Steps between C-alpha positions, in 0.01 A plus 500: 500500500610856435446761766559867560654582837398850608718654769353786701700816562814403310706777336232762564625849582846374594361254755515122502801484270528168320685480170306283259813296419510402870134406492553281192798328663303441821203350312724277289673388821161387629470274197255704296538482122472755220542786746471853365437838657302786355596861566670586831191514718483149642339258263638174371364213298600141562407142425448225758302180545369626837123555459452704821551874444515569873772238549709655221449848650599381850815334369604815313414724798707283736799505263474878458480548878821301544669680211398856588455477876154653464163354412362578154136421423476263203191405303500233229236481228464264205434584137130410502433739786708780349325457164155498664581827678566661162199344330259601777605865529186716508685805370611556138862436596620450144366840395722726706851525635588191700631723776145621577370150567629300796440166666549459874559127552380397847653236724154361585143508377343843537186565703280726285308626805816670629512716186151637558665760726648663189280761333609474135361844414744657747792395281373569147625473236699216659324165511550153641341158464550182701607162379530194723863558607570828324384857458486677165575871497455764233710796611520764225760704691706193593536312824749731671242756610195277513292536815269221385780244465643602838162453670409174322825325588515622859476263797159637603354378172710191428526376858808432709604175334462597134756693299526600136767563245412728210605474136405727212310354207805474275676286762188289563479423127869415480483266801210309345700470177818388677319227693357338187616138473763452229 
């Protein structure tokens, strides 16, 4: 199976420094095949026979903790899931700059009732929509200044045990492509 490993908070704003060559070496050392990284922001693709995404994520997280001396959140998702996220997007993501559309991949299933606290009209023209383990965002001014994205991914909405890692649409598309079986 081919997976994307999404690392949270790596190489963002000078924090969580991890050269991608080091990440590739670490993943290959764990026995993963066909390892590649994409950009410098903490995503890798790999092949393994292990069918359990959480087990792969835990193994990578443990190795990163030993290597870096700090815990890095790791999420692993397979091609079918990544492709479904793209196919199910309620926004016209292919019709605008990929930097306006974002996907926040969640570590656990989302509880839609928690998002009822968000008044969508208070954040217009920004919009969001929920998936099962992800949130779609349309942010015409980008994510950097988005009050909607900040509120939707906060602990009060997500809960204490759920975290997200966000990728723009261009990266989401590329990860689905890179995890296609050869």
